[in-house]
C-alpha positions in Angstrom: 3.0 -3.3 -7.8 3.4 -5.3 -10.7 5.3 -8.9 -11.5 8.7 -9.0 -9.5 7.6 -7.0 -7.0 6.1 -3.5 -9.8 5.0 -3.0 -13.0 7.1 0.5 -13.3 10.6 -0.6 -11.6 13.4 -2.3 -13.6 16.1 -4.7 -12.0 19.0 -6.8 -13.4 23.1 -6.3 -13.6 21.4 -2.5 -13.0 20.6 -1.1 -9.6 17.1 -1.5 -9.0 15.1 1.5 -10.0 11.1 2.2 -9.8 10.3 4.6 -12.8 7.5 6.9 -12.5 3.8 6.4 -13.0 3.0 6.0 -17.0 -0.8 6.8 -16.9 -0.5 10.1 -14.5 -3.6 11.7 -14.6 -5.9 12.6 -11.9 -9.6 12.7 -10.4 -10.2 16.0 -9.3 -13.0 18.0 -7.7 -13.2 20.7 -10.6 -12.1 18.0 -13.6 -9.5 19.6 -14.6 -8.1 16.5 -16.0 -11.0 15.4 -17.9 -11.7 13.3 -14.7 -14.0 14.6 -12.6 -14.5 12.8 -9.0 -18.4 11.6 -9.0 -20.0 9.1 -6.8 -20.1 5.4 -8.8 -17.8 5.7 -12.4 -14.3 4.7 -11.1 -13.3 1.2 -9.4 -10.3 1.1 -8.1 -8.5 -2.0 -8.7 -6.1 -3.4 -6.0 -4.0 -6.5 -4.7 -3.7 -6.5 -1.0 -0.3 -7.9 -0.9 1.0 -4.2 -2.6 2.4 -1.9 0.0 1.4 0.7 -3.3 -2.1 -0.6 -3.2 -3.2 -0.4 0.6 -2.5 2.7 0.4 -5.4 3.1 -1.1 -7.3 0.0 0.5 -6.7 2.6 3.4 -7.6 5.3 2.6 -10.3 4.8 0.8 -11.9 3.0 4.2 -10.7 6.0 6.1 -12.4 8.3 4.5 -15.7 6.5 3.8 -15.3 6.5 0.5 -16.5 2.7 0.5 -19.9 3.8 -1.7 -18.1 6.8 -3.6 -15.4 4.2 -5.0 -16.4 0.8 -5.6 -12.9 -2.0 -5.0 -11.9 -5.1 -7.3 -9.2 -7.2 -5.0 -6.5 -8.9 -7.8 -5.1 -12.5 -7.0 -2.0 -12.0 -5.7 -0.7 -14.5 -7.9 -0.6 -12.8 -11.9 0.3 -14.7 -15.2 2.3 -13.5 -18.0 -1.2 -11.1 -18.9 -1.1 -9.6 -15.0 -2.9 -8.8 -12.3 -6.0 -11.3 -12.7 -9.6 -11.8 -11.5 -9.6 -15.4 -10.4 -11.3 -14.6 -6.9 -14.1 -13.6 -8.6 -16.7 -15.9 -10.0 -15.5 -16.8 -13.6 -12.8 -15.0 -13.0 -14.1 -12.0 -14.2 -14.3 -8.5 -12.0 -17.9 -8.0 -12.5 -17.8 -4.6 -12.9 -15.5 -4.5 -15.7 -15.9 -7.6 -16.5 -12.3 -8.1 -17.3 -9.7 -10.9 -17.2 -7.5 -9.4 -16.1 -6.4 -5.5 -15.3 -4.5 -5.1 -18.8 -7.1 -5.2 -20.6 -8.0 -1.7 -18.7 -4.8 -0.6 -19.5 -5.2 -1.9 -23.4 -7.9 0.3 -23.7 -6.5 3.6 -22.1 -3.4 3.0 -24.8 -2.1 -0.1 -26.9 1.2 -1.4 -26.2 2.4 1.2 -23.5 5.8 0.9 -22.2 5.3 -0.2 -19.2 3.6 -3.1 -16.6 0.6 -3.3 -15.4 0.7 -2.4 -11.8 -1.5 -1.8 -9.0 -3.2 0.4 -7.7 -5.2 1.5 -10.5 -8.3 3.7 -10.8 -10.5 2.4 -14.4 -13.4 4.7 -15.5 -16.3 2.6 -15.0 -18.3 3.6 -18.3 -15.5 2.9 -21.1 -13.5 0.0 -19.4 -10.3 2.4 -19.7 -7.7 2.7 -16.4 -7.2 6.0 -15.9 -4.6 6.8 -13.9 -1.1 4.1 -11.7 -0.1 7.2 -9.9 0.4 5.5 -6.6 1.9 8.1 -5.0 -0.9 11.1 -6.3 -4.0 9.4 -5.5 -4.5 8.6 -2.2 -3.4 12.4 -1.9 -6.9 13.4 -3.8 -8.8 10.6 -2.3 -7.6 12.8 1.1 -8.6 16.2 -0.5 -9.8 16.0 -4.3 -13.0 13.5 -3.1 -14.0 15.6 0.1 -17.4 15.7 -1.0 -17.7 12.4 -0.6 -16.2 11.3 2.3 -18.4 10.4 5.3 -19.5 12.1 8.5 -16.7 12.0 10.5 -13.6 11.3 8.4 -10.4 12.0 8.9 -8.4 15.2 7.8 -5.4 12.5 6.2 -3.5 15.6 5.0 -3.8 19.0 6.5 -3.1 21.6 5.5 -0.6 23.2 8.3 0.9 20.2 8.8 1.7 19.1 4.4 5.1 20.6 4.3 6.5 17.9 7.5 4.3 15.3 6.3 6.4 15.8 2.2 9.7 16.0 3.9 9.0 12.7 6.3 6.9 10.6 3.9 10.1 11.6 1.4 12.4 10.3 3.5 10.2 7.3 4.7 9.8 6.6 0.3 13.9 6.8 -0.6 15.1 4.3 2.3 12.1 2.3 3.7 9.0 2.4 1.1 11.5 2.1 -2.0 14.4 0.8 0.3 13.2 -2.6 1.0 13.1 -3.6 -2.8 16.7 -1.9 -3.8 18.6 -4.5 -0.9 15.6 -7.2 -1.4 16.8 -6.8 -5.6 20.5 -5.7 -5.5 22.2 -7.9 -8.1 25.7 -6.5 -5.9 27.1 -6.9 -2.4 28.0 -3.4 -2.5 24.7 -2.1 -3.6 22.5 -4.5 -1.7 25.1 -3.4 1.8 24.1 0.3 0.9 20.1 -0.1 0.5 20.0 -2.1 3.5 22.6 0.1 5.4 19.7 3.2 4.8 16.7 1.0 5.2 18.1 0.6 9.1 20.1 3.9 9.7 15.9 5.4 8.7 14.2 3.0 10.8 16.4 4.2 13.6 15.9 7.6 13.0 11.6 6.7 12.6 12.2 5.0 15.9 13.9 7.5 17.7 10.8 10.5 16.6 8.1 7.8 17.4 9.4 7.5 21.4 8.4 11.2 22.3 4.6 11.3 19.7 2.4 8.8 18.8 2.2 9.4 14.7 5.0 10.9 12.6 3.7 14.1 12.0 1.2 15.6 14.3 -1.0 14.0 17.2 -3.5 12.4 14.0 -3.2 10.2 12.1 -1.6 11.1 8.6 -0.7 10.1 5.0 2.2 9.5 6.3 1.8 7.4 8.7 0.0 5.1 5.9 3.0 4.7 3.8 5.2 3.7 6.7 2.7 1.3 8.2 2.3 -0.6 4.6 5.7 -1.2 4.8 6.1 -2.5 8.4 3.6 -4.5 8.5 5.3 -6.5 5.5 8.9 -6.0 7.4 9.1 -9.9 9.2 6.5 -11.9 6.8 8.8 -10.9 3.7 11.8 -8.3 3.5 13.0 -9.5 6.3 14.2 -12.7 4.7 13.0 -12.5 1.8 14.4 -9.0 0.4 18.0 -10.0 3.1 16.7 -6.8 5.3 17.5 -8.5 8.7 19.5 -6.6 10.5 16.6 -6.9 13.3 13.3 -7.9 13.4 10.3 -5.2 13.7 9.6 -7.6 16.5 13.1 -6.4 17.8 13.0 -2.8 18.4 10.2 -2.0 20.9 9.1 1.9 20.2 8.4 0.6 15.8 6.9 -2.6 16.8 4.4 -1.1 19.5 3.8 2.0 16.8 3.2 -1.0 13.9 0.6 -2.7 16.3 -1.3 0.5 17.2 -1.6 1.7 14.0 -2.8 -2.4 13.5 -5.5 -2.2 15.8 -6.8 1.0 14.9 -9.7 0.7 12.6 -9.1 0.8 8.9 -5.8 -0.7 8.9 -5.1 -4.0 10.0 -9.0 -4.8 9.0 -7.5 -4.6 5.3 -4.1 -6.4 6.2 -3.8 -10.4 4.0 -0.8 -11.2 5.4 -1.6 -15.0 3.1 -2.1 -13.1 0.0 1.6 -11.0 1.2 3.8 -13.9 1.6 1.9 -16.2 -1.3 2.4 -12.5 -3.3 6.4 -12.5 -2.6 7.6 -15.9 -2.4 6.4 -17.2 -5.3 6.2 -14.4 -7.8 9.6 -13.5 -7.0 11.4 -16.5 -8.6 14.2 -14.4 -9.1 15.3 -14.3 -5.1 12.9 -17.3 -4.5 13.2 -19.6 -7.1 11.8 -22.7 -5.3 8.7 -20.7 -4.8 8.2 -22.1 -1.3 6.2 -19.8 0.8 7.4 -20.3 4.1 5.2 -20.7 7.5 5.8 -17.8 9.7 6.0 -15.7 11.7 3.6 -16.1 13.8 1.2 -13.5 13.8 -0.6 -13.6 17.1 1.9 -10.6 18.5 0.2 -8.4 16.4 -2.9 -8.1 18.5 -0.5 -7.9 22.2 -1.7 -4.5 23.8 0.5 -1.2 22.6 0.0 0.9 25.3 0.9 3.8 23.0 -2.2 6.0 24.0 -0.3 6.9 27.0 1.3 9.7 24.4 -1.9 10.9 24.1 -2.5 11.9 19.9 -6.0 11.4 19.4 -6.3 8.6 16.0 -8.9 10.4 14.0 -9.0 14.2 15.3 -11.7 15.6 15.4 -13.3 12.9 13.2 -14.5 8.9 14.4 -13.7 5.7 13.7 -14.8 3.6 10.2 -17.7 1.9 10.8 -17.6 -2.3 9.7 -16.0 -3.4 6.9 -18.1 -3.3 4.1 -19.3 -7.0 3.4 -17.8 -9.2 1.2 -14.4 -6.9 1.7 -13.5 -8.8 4.7 -10.3 -10.2 4.9 -10.5 -14.3 5.2 -9.4 -16.1 8.1 -6.5 -17.7 6.3 -4.8 -13.8 6.6 -5.5 -13.0 10.0 -3.9 -12.8 12.7 
């Protein structure tokens, strides 16, 4: 995600489209792309505002990769040079020593054709970007980084369920994850209506699915749940009003609201969410949609902590594994960003 929604996107007089990641190298157990999995070698750069980056934040925490893969959190408000590290002392990332994520991109390829997006993984020794492939990063964290997972880490991408997970994730991506952007950045009425209609048709189908099962695929949390959650948690604060996806609020759909609360209250999900960063980024950066830059006061966040009763459907959140421990010191979400 980059300025105006995503570093790999385009909008204007044409329909919104999201381009493929420009840097799609993979960090693998066998190092076949030249980037072997190695504890302490890489740094994950994220924005808590960004749904694509938030996938990686959640996965890293659920899998217990904090010691193996350090994390840099960018300011939710970018400047003309991209994501910046103004949350850190001196305005520099303490590990990479850079002020802007664009510096790591430039070290990889000067003048490349694309925006500076998160999530991004940077090679610490060289300071070079390795990958900004938001679709693949979390899948690799779940599989290629397995040797560095914490004891009791869940299997977020189980082999026997991958075909179904992939199908569900593709539908969620097309109509929900990316669908809200197609509605929000639409420049024509027909374009907007088609995108918005698809968003809510898919949400209604997902609600029907989740009415009878606690999680999207199988009886445990998988990558599919992470990908849906990062859109749902932003729905009422930004997508309902800012992106005009307003046929109903998440809190008005009994099933989806309970499902989202269930995940939010699961260690590794809600404790990574910063509503302050989310709201300030969308409402202040998307000047084409919100030229005043005014950030709304609502919605009330207390509902996220209300009982969800989804445990009645059974399911085991972490399968044969265990919940992650407390949030790593220094990575806690500030009080102003929490319910």
